[in-house]
FILOFI-151850 format. One record per residue: residue number from 0; residue in one letter; x, y negated, z of N, C-alpha, C in turn. Coordinates in steps of 0.05 Angstrom, whole numbers, plus 5000, padded with zeros to 4 digits. Example, Ala and Ser with C-alpha at 12.3 -4.5 7.8 and 13.67 -1.06 7.14 Angstrom:
BEGIN
R;0;A;5264;5114;5156;5246;5090;5156;5264;5066;5156
R;1;S;5257;5045;5142;5273;5021;5143;5258;4999;5157
This chain:
BEGIN
R;0;M;5016;5024;5000;5000;5000;5000;5017;4975;5000
R;1;F;5033;4971;5021;5052;4949;5022;5080;4959;5020
R;2;K;5097;4943;5007;5125;4951;5004;5139;4947;5031
R;3;T;5155;4966;5040;5169;4964;5065;5192;4943;5061
R;4;N;5191;4922;5077;5212;4902;5076;5222;4892;5103
R;5;V;5214;4906;5124;5223;4899;5151;5237;4923;5162
R;6;G;5261;4921;5170;5276;4944;5180;5293;4938;5204
R;7;G;5301;4959;5217;5320;4959;5239;5315;4940;5261
R;8;I;5334;4923;5266;5333;4904;5289;5310;4885;5285
R;9;D;5305;4877;5261;5282;4859;5255;5256;4871;5265
R;10;R;5252;4896;5259;5228;4910;5267;5225;4912;5297
R;11;I;5247;4919;5311;5247;4921;5340;5241;4894;5353
R;12;A;5254;4872;5342;5249;4845;5353;5220;4837;5349
R;13;R;5208;4843;5326;5180;4836;5321;5162;4850;5341
R;14;I;5166;4876;5344;5149;4891;5362;5152;4881;5391
R;15;A;5177;4878;5400;5182;4869;5427;5171;4841;5432
R;16;G;5176;4823;5413;5166;4795;5416;5136;4794;5416
R;17;G;5124;4810;5398;5094;4810;5397;5082;4821;5423
R;18;L;5094;4842;5434;5084;4853;5459;5087;4833;5482
R;19;V;5110;4819;5483;5114;4799;5504;5094;4776;5502
R;20;L;5090;4766;5478;5070;4745;5474;5042;4754;5482
R;21;L;5034;4778;5474;5008;4788;5481;5005;4792;5511
R;22;G;5026;4801;5523;5026;4805;5552;5023;4779;5567
R;23;L;5038;4759;5558;5037;4733;5571;5009;4720;5567
R;24;A;4998;4724;5543;4971;4713;5538;4950;4727;5555
R;25;A;4953;4753;5558;4934;4769;5573;4934;4761;5603
R;26;T;4957;4754;5613;4959;4746;5641;4953;4716;5645
R;27;G;4949;4702;5623;4942;4673;5626;4966;4655;5629
R;28;T;4990;4666;5626;5014;4651;5630;5018;4629;5609
R;29;I;5013;4636;5583;5018;4617;5562;4993;4609;5547
R;30;G;4970;4618;5554;4945;4610;5541;4939;4627;5517
R;31;V;4918;4619;5502;4908;4635;5480;4927;4636;5456
R;32;W;4946;4617;5454;4964;4617;5431;4982;4643;5432
R;33;G;4985;4654;5455;5001;4679;5457;4989;4702;5441
R;34;Y;4963;4701;5436;4951;4722;5421;4960;4723;5392
R;35;L;4974;4702;5383;4986;4703;5357;5008;4724;5356
R;36;G;5016;4735;5379;5035;4757;5380;5026;4781;5365
R;37;I;5000;4782;5358;4990;4805;5343;5003;4805;5315
R;38;V;5011;4782;5305;5022;4781;5278;5050;4794;5277
R;39;P;5069;4786;5294;5095;4801;5292;5092;4830;5301
R;40;L;5074;4836;5319;5070;4864;5327;5060;4880;5303
R;41;A;5040;4870;5289;5029;4885;5266;5050;4888;5244
R;42;T;5064;4866;5238;5084;4868;5216;5107;4887;5224
R;43;G;5114;4888;5249;5134;4907;5258;5125;4935;5256
R;44;L;5100;4940;5265;5090;4968;5263;5085;4977;5235
R;45;M;5077;4959;5217;5071;4966;5189;5097;4966;5173
R;46;R;5118;4955;5183;5144;4952;5170;5142;4936;5144
R;47;S;5122;4918;5143;5118;4902;5119;5109;4874;5128
R;48;C;5122;4854;5116;5116;4826;5122;5108;4812;5096
R;49;P;5083;4802;5094;5075;4789;5069;5091;4764;5063
R;50;L;5099;4749;5084;5116;4725;5079;5143;4733;5067
R;51;Y;5155;4754;5077;5180;4764;5066;5176;4771;5036
R;52;A;5154;4783;5029;5149;4790;5001;5147;4765;4984
R;53;I;5134;4744;4994;5131;4719;4979;5158;4706;4974
R;54;V;5175;4704;4994;5201;4691;4991;5223;4709;4982
R;55;G;5218;4735;4979;5237;4754;4969;5258;4764;4989
R;56;L;5251;4764;5014;5269;4775;5034;5264;4804;5039
R;57;N;5285;4818;5047;5282;4847;5054;5304;4854;5074
R;58;T;5296;4862;5098;5316;4869;5118;5320;4899;5121
R;59;C;5308;4914;5103;5312;4943;5103;5339;4950;5090
R;60;P;5352;4969;5101;5377;4977;5088;5371;4990;5061
R;61;T;5389;4986;5042;5385;4998;5016;5392;5028;5017
R;62;K;5378;5044;5002;5383;5072;5001;5404;5078;4980
R;63;S;5425;5092;4989;5446;5098;4970;5440;5125;4958
R;64;S;5444;5127;4932;5437;5152;4917;5461;5169;4914
């Protein structure tokens, strides 16, 4: 469906950052804006970022044949 363009450390950072933002929002620490953490969490879990596709970025390692 989507081309994989998020890899390795980028993926881990997105998932961790998304979870932190969601946790802070759920506890009321940073307010409702923290629920935007769903975006990096989703892109990390799906390993695909639409913005990366638009600007032509790819953090996945290339497969050597």
